[in-house]
Legacy VTK file of the C-alpha trace (Angstrom):
# vtk DataFile Version 3.0
C-alpha trace
ASCII
DATASET POLYDATA
POINTS 501 float
9.777 5.237 8.068
5.429 3.215 10.473
2.128 3.496 11.964
1.658 4.849 15.311
-0.989 2.389 15.623
-0.646 0.595 12.420
2.273 0.345 10.138
2.125 1.004 6.521
4.674 1.529 3.991
5.733 3.941 1.585
8.577 3.103 3.845
9.216 1.805 7.319
12.007 2.317 9.797
12.352 -0.865 11.583
10.718 -3.202 9.300
12.442 -3.374 6.044
15.829 -2.512 4.669
16.896 0.824 3.610
19.916 2.879 3.371
21.923 5.982 2.641
23.631 8.871 4.249
22.044 12.049 5.214
20.763 14.240 7.902
17.257 14.921 9.015
17.280 18.410 7.665
14.104 19.656 6.312
16.159 20.904 3.462
18.437 17.885 3.300
18.400 15.416 0.440
17.501 12.222 2.041
15.431 9.157 1.403
13.046 8.280 4.121
11.499 4.940 4.507
8.322 4.649 6.437
8.051 1.372 8.208
7.598 -0.215 11.569
5.503 2.146 13.555
4.850 3.866 10.371
3.916 3.346 6.820
6.358 2.832 4.079
5.846 5.849 1.869
8.741 4.674 -0.172
6.900 2.372 -2.395
3.659 1.858 -4.114
2.114 0.313 -1.077
1.857 1.054 2.575
2.867 -1.918 4.576
6.140 -1.567 6.214
6.075 1.048 8.813
8.321 3.243 10.793
11.057 1.556 12.657
9.745 -1.865 12.010
12.174 -4.546 13.023
11.481 -7.792 11.258
12.658 -11.193 12.311
11.695 -12.348 8.810
10.411 -15.756 9.672
7.047 -17.402 9.592
5.602 -18.370 12.931
3.034 -20.733 11.527
3.797 -23.419 14.093
3.436 -20.962 16.925
0.216 -19.676 15.420
-1.188 -23.195 15.200
-0.240 -23.907 18.802
-2.109 -20.798 19.845
-5.369 -22.131 18.415
-5.917 -24.909 20.919
-9.367 -23.628 21.841
-11.807 -20.938 20.812
-12.776 -18.558 23.643
-16.445 -18.397 24.513
-16.342 -14.690 23.726
-15.724 -15.588 20.086
-19.234 -17.007 19.895
-20.458 -13.437 19.538
-18.096 -12.975 16.621
-19.572 -15.995 14.857
-23.054 -14.795 15.743
-22.370 -11.427 14.120
-20.935 -13.176 11.071
-24.065 -15.293 10.748
-26.318 -12.288 11.210
-24.516 -10.331 8.472
-24.537 -13.253 6.040
-28.229 -13.904 6.647
-29.735 -10.470 7.175
-27.492 -7.695 5.826
-29.363 -5.887 3.034
-26.551 -6.453 0.511
-24.474 -9.520 -0.283
-20.955 -9.377 1.117
-18.026 -11.768 0.696
-16.516 -13.980 3.354
-13.079 -12.621 2.438
-14.142 -9.069 3.147
-15.591 -10.012 6.511
-12.551 -12.107 7.414
-10.174 -9.292 6.520
-12.159 -6.891 8.649
-12.187 -9.232 11.629
-8.440 -9.883 11.508
-7.658 -6.227 10.967
-9.865 -5.323 13.902
-8.113 -7.776 16.220
-4.704 -6.444 15.287
-5.830 -2.837 15.706
-7.214 -3.697 19.137
-3.621 -4.290 20.263
-3.104 -0.527 19.976
0.427 -1.268 18.785
1.834 0.918 15.987
4.055 -1.915 14.757
1.536 -4.745 14.566
-0.459 -4.886 11.352
-2.524 -7.088 9.071
-1.256 -6.962 5.492
-3.306 -8.219 2.592
-3.142 -7.833 -1.167
-0.896 -5.019 -2.338
0.207 -4.254 1.216
1.741 -7.716 1.656
3.328 -7.551 -1.783
4.792 -4.160 -1.027
6.392 -5.284 2.224
8.174 -8.112 0.432
9.196 -5.820 -2.408
10.822 -3.296 -0.093
13.148 -5.965 1.206
14.682 -6.646 -2.178
13.982 -4.202 -4.970
12.776 -0.701 -5.686
9.402 0.883 -6.055
7.657 4.058 -7.077
6.470 6.562 -4.516
7.866 9.458 -2.479
10.116 7.462 -0.137
9.029 8.245 3.392
8.220 6.237 6.448
4.991 7.138 8.192
3.184 6.223 11.371
-0.296 6.652 12.717
-0.170 9.368 15.329
-2.881 11.087 17.310
-5.647 11.340 14.718
-3.215 12.146 11.903
-0.332 10.600 9.971
3.217 11.389 11.035
6.439 11.040 9.065
8.967 8.877 10.835
11.747 9.444 8.384
12.314 10.180 4.676
14.678 7.998 2.621
17.876 9.619 1.565
17.745 11.107 -1.924
14.107 10.091 -2.268
11.472 12.538 -3.564
10.359 13.094 0.041
13.907 13.889 1.106
14.541 16.231 -1.791
11.256 18.002 -1.125
12.444 18.790 2.400
10.112 16.558 4.411
11.542 15.494 7.740
10.981 13.283 10.759
8.001 14.254 12.944
6.270 16.243 10.192
2.523 15.634 10.532
0.586 15.050 7.311
-2.664 16.909 7.948
-4.180 16.252 4.530
-3.390 14.436 1.277
-4.671 15.898 -1.986
-6.977 18.136 0.014
-8.469 15.322 2.127
-7.960 15.409 5.882
-6.017 12.447 7.271
-7.778 12.620 10.617
-8.485 9.079 11.742
-6.720 7.519 8.748
-4.712 4.322 9.032
-1.181 4.263 7.691
-2.342 1.834 5.036
-4.942 4.281 3.751
-2.430 7.129 3.830
0.215 5.047 2.091
-2.187 3.919 -0.595
-3.187 7.525 -1.225
0.349 8.918 -1.262
1.975 6.274 -3.409
1.687 6.256 -7.165
3.519 6.065 -10.464
6.719 7.898 -11.243
6.090 11.393 -12.590
2.724 11.868 -10.910
2.316 14.314 -8.044
0.750 14.289 -4.603
-0.178 17.368 -2.569
0.407 17.306 1.176
-0.504 19.736 3.931
2.248 19.499 6.524
2.321 20.655 10.127
5.794 21.195 11.534
5.760 22.433 15.083
3.434 25.428 15.097
3.747 26.006 11.349
1.497 24.579 8.638
2.339 24.629 4.939
1.431 22.957 1.649
3.865 21.038 -0.519
3.567 19.111 -3.764
5.881 16.118 -4.232
6.526 14.438 -7.558
6.682 10.682 -7.164
9.708 8.814 -8.448
11.588 5.528 -8.311
12.930 4.873 -4.821
15.945 2.554 -4.950
16.498 0.156 -2.121
20.267 -0.077 -2.275
21.041 0.418 1.358
24.713 1.415 1.427
26.605 4.276 -0.171
30.192 5.275 0.518
32.955 7.740 -0.242
36.098 9.206 1.278
35.409 12.240 3.424
35.985 15.539 1.635
37.410 16.847 4.915
39.860 14.017 5.539
40.779 11.523 2.815
41.794 8.951 5.425
38.234 8.718 6.745
35.691 6.620 4.859
32.077 7.736 5.136
29.454 5.002 4.793
25.758 5.787 4.803
23.264 3.022 5.531
19.723 4.070 4.612
18.058 0.899 5.899
18.857 -2.694 6.813
17.698 -4.818 3.908
18.560 -8.342 2.845
21.854 -7.349 1.195
23.078 -4.651 3.556
25.792 -6.860 5.067
27.339 -7.698 1.699
27.001 -4.086 0.508
28.681 -2.865 3.696
31.566 -5.334 3.449
32.138 -4.343 -0.174
32.125 -0.630 0.715
34.634 -1.078 3.531
37.027 -3.091 1.381
36.799 -0.493 -1.385
37.445 2.421 0.973
40.424 0.621 2.483
42.049 0.344 -0.936
41.521 4.096 -1.377
43.342 4.908 1.853
40.649 4.921 4.560
42.079 4.285 8.030
38.931 5.005 10.011
35.204 5.122 9.267
32.065 7.138 9.894
28.870 5.074 9.730
25.975 7.418 8.939
22.663 6.070 10.257
20.764 9.340 10.193
17.216 8.935 8.897
17.685 5.158 8.847
14.283 3.737 9.889
15.487 0.193 10.514
14.903 -3.066 8.713
15.729 -6.733 9.157
16.993 -8.008 12.495
19.387 -10.579 10.927
21.028 -7.727 9.021
21.417 -5.646 12.165
23.133 -8.616 13.816
25.337 -9.336 10.809
26.539 -5.773 10.295
27.101 -5.048 13.998
29.077 -8.277 14.375
31.591 -6.996 11.815
32.650 -4.240 14.226
32.833 -6.358 17.403
35.162 -9.021 18.715
33.723 -12.521 18.745
31.730 -13.041 21.919
30.897 -9.394 22.517
27.215 -8.624 22.981
25.207 -7.180 20.118
21.780 -7.117 21.747
19.271 -9.016 23.853
15.766 -10.136 22.900
13.080 -10.774 25.494
9.653 -12.289 24.936
6.568 -12.148 27.106
8.113 -14.575 29.570
11.522 -16.016 30.337
15.030 -14.612 30.373
16.401 -12.464 27.576
18.179 -14.234 24.725
21.643 -12.764 24.275
23.120 -12.350 20.790
26.886 -12.090 20.513
29.250 -11.353 17.655
30.728 -14.287 15.789
31.449 -15.936 12.478
27.865 -17.133 12.182
26.912 -13.498 11.578
29.928 -11.891 9.902
31.667 -14.855 8.182
34.911 -13.767 9.798
34.983 -10.281 8.239
36.010 -7.714 10.851
36.440 -3.951 11.002
39.131 -3.037 13.523
39.712 0.562 12.445
38.400 3.489 14.561
34.709 4.190 14.005
32.199 6.940 14.785
28.449 6.482 14.234
26.047 9.273 13.246
22.467 9.153 14.563
19.479 11.490 14.719
15.784 11.416 15.549
15.114 9.475 12.340
17.442 6.603 13.350
15.154 3.816 14.509
14.973 0.132 15.320
17.635 -1.881 13.522
19.819 1.203 13.233
19.502 1.675 16.990
20.536 -1.952 17.549
23.663 -1.366 15.479
24.423 1.958 17.164
23.904 0.602 20.697
26.225 -2.349 20.006
28.947 -0.028 18.727
28.517 2.338 21.656
28.250 -0.143 24.506
30.338 -3.121 23.356
32.923 -1.461 21.102
32.987 1.773 23.116
33.026 3.898 19.978
31.314 7.283 19.956
27.816 8.083 18.749
27.610 11.567 17.253
24.531 13.700 16.531
21.091 13.803 18.142
19.027 11.399 20.240
17.625 8.502 18.194
13.959 7.613 17.619
13.485 5.022 20.393
11.955 1.891 18.868
12.599 -1.091 21.100
10.326 -3.852 19.812
10.643 -6.706 17.323
7.998 -7.851 14.850
7.472 -11.297 13.341
5.751 -11.980 10.028
3.310 -14.885 9.687
1.990 -16.023 6.310
-1.767 -16.377 5.980
-3.911 -17.772 3.188
-4.273 -15.870 -0.055
-0.858 -14.247 0.221
-1.823 -12.150 3.239
0.507 -11.658 6.195
0.243 -10.459 9.731
3.104 -8.818 11.563
2.879 -8.873 15.302
5.163 -7.454 17.950
6.555 -10.567 19.583
9.517 -9.317 21.594
11.253 -6.301 22.946
14.961 -5.881 22.395
17.512 -4.596 24.876
20.910 -3.028 24.362
24.057 -4.986 25.312
23.882 -3.670 28.888
20.179 -4.535 29.202
18.619 -1.116 28.607
15.220 -0.870 26.907
15.326 2.296 24.807
11.696 2.203 23.666
10.319 5.764 23.408
13.600 7.002 24.921
16.176 6.533 22.208
19.958 6.448 22.385
21.829 9.482 23.654
24.893 10.379 21.566
28.283 10.671 23.244
28.947 13.810 21.206
25.825 15.931 20.836
25.668 18.000 17.659
22.569 19.761 16.334
21.634 20.592 12.778
22.010 24.204 11.638
19.118 26.379 12.796
18.072 27.105 9.225
17.524 23.405 8.582
14.334 23.550 10.658
12.784 26.495 8.853
9.412 25.670 7.261
9.196 25.146 3.524
7.699 28.002 1.559
4.266 27.314 0.098
4.698 27.660 -3.669
0.926 27.712 -4.204
0.553 31.136 -2.630
1.986 34.388 -3.982
3.102 37.085 -1.541
3.657 40.685 -2.599
4.433 44.155 -1.291
2.289 45.007 1.745
1.482 41.388 2.693
1.977 40.053 6.199
2.497 36.277 6.290
4.537 33.466 7.775
5.972 32.714 4.333
7.225 36.292 4.103
8.974 35.941 7.457
10.633 32.688 6.391
11.615 34.194 3.034
13.205 37.149 4.807
15.340 34.746 6.839
16.399 32.871 3.713
17.207 36.128 1.913
19.430 37.104 4.845
21.064 33.687 4.683
21.828 34.546 1.058
23.382 37.857 2.135
20.501 40.348 1.950
21.039 41.872 5.425
17.380 42.769 5.994
16.555 44.368 9.342
12.815 43.638 8.923
12.167 39.919 9.427
8.766 40.018 11.127
6.783 38.851 8.117
5.831 42.266 6.726
6.608 42.538 3.000
8.164 46.016 2.883
10.153 47.819 0.208
13.503 46.512 1.420
12.179 42.963 1.206
10.950 43.593 -2.332
14.403 44.853 -3.340
16.013 41.788 -1.771
13.589 39.531 -3.629
14.440 41.219 -6.949
18.171 40.818 -6.268
17.701 37.156 -5.389
15.613 36.541 -8.516
18.369 38.073 -10.624
21.105 35.981 -8.992
19.090 32.792 -9.397
18.057 33.532 -12.988
14.391 33.679 -12.028
12.019 36.107 -13.727
12.245 39.372 -11.774
8.770 40.187 -10.454
9.497 41.511 -6.975
6.977 38.992 -5.672
7.309 35.745 -3.775
5.787 33.706 -6.574
6.025 29.949 -7.172
9.349 30.063 -9.043
10.936 32.338 -6.455
9.763 30.286 -3.491
11.071 27.134 -5.137
14.434 28.827 -5.691
14.515 29.980 -2.056
13.702 26.458 -0.832
16.433 25.026 -3.045
18.911 27.581 -1.745
18.373 26.450 1.838
18.640 22.856 0.725
21.955 23.547 -0.969
23.268 25.280 2.140
22.248 22.271 4.233
24.311 20.043 1.961
27.321 22.296 2.346
26.986 22.802 6.092
26.857 19.517 7.980
28.254 20.056 11.497
27.343 16.516 12.521
29.427 14.981 9.749
32.302 17.366 10.454
32.376 16.320 14.103
32.015 12.623 13.283
34.953 12.758 10.854
37.066 14.519 13.470
36.068 11.948 16.092
36.872 8.977 13.892
40.196 10.439 12.751
41.306 11.276 16.271
41.405 7.660 17.421
LINES 1 501
500 1 2 3 4 5 6 7 8 9 10 11 12 13 14 15 16 17 18 19 20 21 22 23 24 25 26 27 28 29 30 31 32 33 34 35 36 37 38 39 40 41 42 43 44 45 46 47 48 49 50 51 52 53 54 55 56 57 58 59 60 61 62 63 64 65 66 67 68 69 70 71 72 73 74 75 76 77 78 79 80 81 82 83 84 85 86 87 88 89 90 91 92 93 94 95 96 97 98 99 100 101 102 103 104 105 106 107 108 109 110 111 112 113 114 115 116 117 118 119 120 121 122 123 124 125 126 127 128 129 130 131 132 133 134 135 136 137 138 139 140 141 142 143 144 145 146 147 148 149 150 151 152 153 154 155 156 157 158 159 160 161 162 163 164 165 166 167 168 169 170 171 172 173 174 175 176 177 178 179 180 181 182 183 184 185 186 187 188 189 190 191 192 193 194 195 196 197 198 199 200 201 202 203 204 205 206 207 208 209 210 211 212 213 214 215 216 217 218 219 220 221 222 223 224 225 226 227 228 229 230 231 232 233 234 235 236 237 238 239 240 241 242 243 244 245 246 247 248 249 250 251 252 253 254 255 256 257 258 259 260 261 262 263 264 265 266 267 268 269 270 271 272 273 274 275 276 277 278 279 280 281 282 283 284 285 286 287 288 289 290 291 292 293 294 295 296 297 298 299 300 301 302 303 304 305 306 307 308 309 310 311 312 313 314 315 316 317 318 319 320 321 322 323 324 325 326 327 328 329 330 331 332 333 334 335 336 337 338 339 340 341 342 343 344 345 346 347 348 349 350 351 352 353 354 355 356 357 358 359 360 361 362 363 364 365 366 367 368 369 370 371 372 373 374 375 376 377 378 379 380 381 382 383 384 385 386 387 388 389 390 391 392 393 394 395 396 397 398 399 400 401 402 403 404 405 406 407 408 409 410 411 412 413 414 415 416 417 418 419 420 421 422 423 424 425 426 427 428 429 430 431 432 433 434 435 436 437 438 439 440 441 442 443 444 445 446 447 448 449 450 451 452 453 454 455 456 457 458 459 460 461 462 463 464 465 466 467 468 469 470 471 472 473 474 475 476 477 478 479 480 481 482 483 484 485 486 487 488 489 490 491 492 493 494 495 496 497 498 499 500
């Protein structure tokens, strides 16, 4: 995590900071932040948005300069205001009307990353930059009539539940999300630790129900360890680019060096983005002074070129070989970092094509603690490419295991002998993954499938019923998740790539 037309936050890709390593498996433990073009499902609020890239500065002067005259067309706005205040059958507050007018103007931009944030939404955006919050940890965006997940935060409840990028949230707690804003969706999804939210998810042509227990979503953005495949390769996962990512990254690199790391894998999978200054600071660490990090272009004029230097990295440099992992959940600030490494450092990107978020947002403070974030620029890669809606293409393409895209089993429905259902078909595949060797995988619950279910229940210490009940489906889902953790072809290839240099 963003809104496809408004950004909200349980989490947001390019707007706040987030971090961690992971892959976009449906069954992969990963925290997703919804920001930027999406909503930040990570926290209690819904402000950030998928792939939101924040300049983190107030443009109050620019805003004042813009109000040099009031267009004649605004007379109708004032006329409507006067009519409502004078003639509407109930009393309404000026604040409510003002909020509606501002929100309407921003929505009229039809830009998923521009959004008016008031009250809890504004508070939540600021919180995601520095602390932690309670929610499911996913970045969402406003798609065509429904809410779409941009990316889940690694190790967040959303990640552990198997939600993944591009999942469409059709309903929340039984209520259709058709026409919802990301803010409304975020406000409905978020909640206190230990409470649950029910989601109806559409993934491709499959629809299923899932219940996610909310929890605390930490905003530490960097985690690291030596590769289990090669102890001379340090693996660093960045879940988002928050206000301390640069210092966390420097600390991780120094620690891994002392442990014997001679090359590094930077895992940006499912990283929805964050703060632009952090993208510049972290990328600068891997480049020689003077090398291009990115370009920023406004409505008019030539692009502003940002180059590596001490002003960003304080002289700390990483000269060891590096490989960068990306996937469809890598957005905004993570794409800036990846593009700089690929085009200026000429190090390899490994994985799948990235999200493709090529715009920059600026926050402006308004009265009463409200804020408005508006897309003010587009950013270009070092060689001048605009990747918006295109993404970055990895040098080494590696896909996730096929089983990682299987739909989650719906634990609310019980399937038994004689049933024909999509869940039965998926369960048959999972049972075969566990060694059942079923020849019938069409979705018909036959005797062989029942025997396989009983054997699986026994091996997983689940009550043997011969049915696909809630406990069994949960165990099957967890089995796939565990296999996804053990089988990570992207990481394997990235470690090999980094070690070979």
